[in-house]
ZARO-465899 format. One record per residue: residue number from 0; residue in one letter; x, y, z of N, C-alpha, C in turn. Coordinates in pm, 1 decimal, padded with zeros to 6 digits, m for minus. Example, Ala and Ser with C-alpha at 12.3 -4.5 7.8 and 13.67 -1.06 7.14 Angstrom:
# residues 2
(node 0, 'A', (01319.0, m00569.0, 00780.0), (01230.0, m00450.0, 00780.0), (01320.0, m00330.0, 00780.0))
(node 1, 'S', (01285.0, m00225.0, 00708.0), (01367.0, m00106.0, 00714.0), (01290.0, 00003.0, 00787.0))
This chain:
# residues 47
(node 0, 'X', (m00187.8, m01134.3, m01015.1), (m00058.0, m01204.0, m00967.9), (00029.6, m01106.5, m00875.7))
(node 1, 'X', (00026.6, m00990.0, m00928.8), (00115.1, m00888.9, m00870.6), (00068.2, m00863.0, m00711.4))
(node 2, 'X', (m00062.9, m00874.4, m00711.1), (m00115.3, m00852.3, m00550.5), (m00087.8, m00956.4, m00470.8))
(node 3, 'X', (m00081.8, m01062.6, m00534.2), (m00041.9, m01197.6, m00452.0), (00098.8, m01192.2, m00402.6))
(node 4, 'X', (00183.1, m01139.3, m00490.4), (00329.7, m01137.9, m00470.2), (00349.6, m01021.2, m00349.6))
(node 5, 'X', (00283.7, m00919.1, m00363.9), (00285.8, m00818.9, m00267.0), (00249.9, m00868.0, m00122.1))
(node 6, 'X', (00129.9, m00951.6, m00131.4), (00089.7, m01002.8, 00008.1), (00200.5, m01106.7, 00066.5))
(node 7, 'X', (00262.0, m01175.0, m00024.7), (00356.6, m01268.3, 00035.7), (00488.6, m01194.5, 00092.0))
(node 8, 'X', (00514.4, m01080.9, 00013.8), (00625.4, m00991.1, 00070.6), (00581.9, m00921.0, 00214.8))
(node 9, 'X', (00462.4, m00880.6, 00207.7), (00419.2, m00825.0, 00328.7), (00433.7, m00920.1, 00453.0))
(node 10, 'X', (00391.0, m01046.0, 00427.5), (00382.0, m01143.7, 00528.4), (00526.9, m01179.0, 00563.0))
(node 11, 'X', (00612.8, m01197.5, 00478.9), (00757.2, m01214.7, 00508.4), (00808.4, m01104.6, 00591.3))
(node 12, 'X', (00781.4, m00985.1, 00568.8), (00837.6, m00872.3, 00639.7), (00774.8, m00869.8, 00784.5))
(node 13, 'X', (00644.8, m00899.7, 00784.1), (00578.7, m00910.6, 00917.4), (00640.0, m01003.4, 01007.6))
(node 14, 'X', (00664.2, m01142.2, 00935.2), (00737.9, m01233.9, 01018.3), (00862.1, m01198.3, 01076.0))
(node 15, 'X', (00940.2, m01133.9, 01000.1), (01084.1, m01090.6, 01041.4), (01079.0, m00996.1, 01160.2))
(node 16, 'X', (00973.1, m00920.8, 01160.2), (00933.4, m00830.9, 01281.8), (00873.3, m00879.8, 01406.3))
(node 17, 'X', (00847.9, m01022.7, 01384.9), (00776.7, m01080.2, 01494.2), (00626.3, m01018.2, 01515.0))
(node 18, 'X', (00558.6, m01020.5, 01421.8), (00424.2, m00952.9, 01417.9), (00336.1, m01037.6, 01499.2))
(node 19, 'X', (00266.2, m00974.7, 01594.8), (00159.0, m01048.6, 01684.2), (00022.7, m00989.9, 01653.3))
(node 20, 'X', (m00055.0, m01068.8, 01581.5), (m00184.0, m01013.2, 01549.6), (m00249.9, m01100.5, 01433.3))
(node 21, 'X', (m00324.4, m01030.3, 01354.7), (m00384.5, m01116.1, 01248.8), (m00407.6, m01033.5, 01113.4))
(node 22, 'X', (m00421.1, m01104.0, 01007.7), (m00431.0, m01034.4, 00879.3), (m00574.3, m01094.6, 00822.6))
(node 23, 'X', (m00651.6, m01003.2, 00776.9), (m00776.1, m01043.4, 00698.4), (m00759.3, m00994.5, 00560.8))
(node 24, 'X', (m00791.3, m01091.1, 00483.1), (m00793.0, m01055.0, 00319.4), (m00909.7, m01088.7, 00268.9))
(node 25, 'X', (m00970.7, m00978.3, 00201.5), (m01105.2, m00993.4, 00150.7), (m01082.1, m01019.3, m00022.0))
(node 26, 'X', (m01158.7, m01107.0, m00058.4), (m01159.4, m01141.9, m00204.5), (m01293.2, m01102.8, m00262.3))
(node 27, 'X', (m01299.7, m01068.5, m00393.2), (m01411.8, m01042.5, m00452.8), (m01406.3, m01093.0, m00607.8))
(node 28, 'X', (m01472.0, m01178.5, m00652.5), (m01473.7, m01240.6, m00803.0), (m01315.9, m01293.5, m00819.5))
(node 29, 'X', (m01259.8, m01350.1, m00725.3), (m01119.2, m01398.8, m00735.1), (m01005.2, m01315.2, m00725.9))
(node 30, 'X', (m01021.7, m01181.3, m00692.9), (m00931.5, m01093.3, m00690.6), (m00938.1, m01035.2, m00527.7))
(node 31, 'X', (m00816.0, m00990.6, m00500.8), (m00801.8, m00916.2, m00365.4), (m00859.9, m00777.1, m00367.0))
(node 32, 'X', (m00948.1, m00752.7, m00267.4), (m01004.5, m00632.5, m00273.4), (m00965.7, m00552.9, m00150.8))
(node 33, 'X', (m00931.6, m00604.0, m00051.9), (m00893.2, m00533.1, 00072.8), (m00818.9, m00619.0, 00167.8))
(node 34, 'X', (m00713.7, m00560.5, 00236.9), (m00626.7, m00619.9, 00335.6), (m00635.1, m00536.7, 00465.0))
(node 35, 'X', (m00658.4, m00612.7, 00578.1), (m00663.0, m00544.6, 00703.9), (m00554.4, m00607.6, 00797.7))
(node 36, 'X', (m00489.3, m00520.2, 00872.8), (m00384.0, m00561.8, 00965.3), (m00405.1, m00536.6, 01106.6))
(node 37, 'X', (m00436.4, m00628.0, 01183.8), (m00471.8, m00607.3, 01337.4), (m00355.8, m00639.6, 01428.9))
(node 38, 'X', (m00278.8, m00561.9, 01512.8), (m00179.5, m00598.6, 01589.2), (m00203.3, m00551.1, 01736.4))
(node 39, 'X', (m00139.7, m00635.7, 01820.4), (m00147.9, m00608.8, 01959.6), (m00060.1, m00486.7, 01984.4))
(node 40, 'X', (m00110.0, m00393.3, 02078.5), (m00052.9, m00263.8, 02095.0), (00057.0, m00300.2, 02207.7))
(node 41, 'X', (00020.4, m00368.4, 02308.3), (00108.8, m00403.9, 02420.8), (00151.3, m00566.1, 02406.0))
(node 42, 'X', (00298.7, m00586.2, 02393.7), (00321.0, m00705.2, 02381.0), (00404.3, m00728.9, 02508.6))
(node 43, 'X', (00386.2, m00869.1, 02560.5), (00451.4, m00902.3, 02676.8), (00583.0, m00974.4, 02638.2))
(node 44, 'X', (00685.6, m00932.8, 02694.7), (00825.2, m00989.8, 02668.4), (00822.6, m01135.2, 02744.9))
(node 45, 'X', (00884.5, m01229.5, 02657.8), (00913.0, m01363.7, 02734.4), (01045.1, m01354.5, 02797.5))
(node 46, 'X', (01060.4, m01397.6, 02931.5), (01176.6, m01405.5, 02997.2), (01210.4, m01543.1, 03044.6))
């Protein structure tokens, strides 16, 4: 349960920072084993 709360906290912080990319979460036997974050290096600004 603690790992799930940390994932939610991570997602909320990324949302605040306007994250552009994707998150991959790997599960094994019902538990989180690995989290990968991929983000665009060059972001286009909307004008």
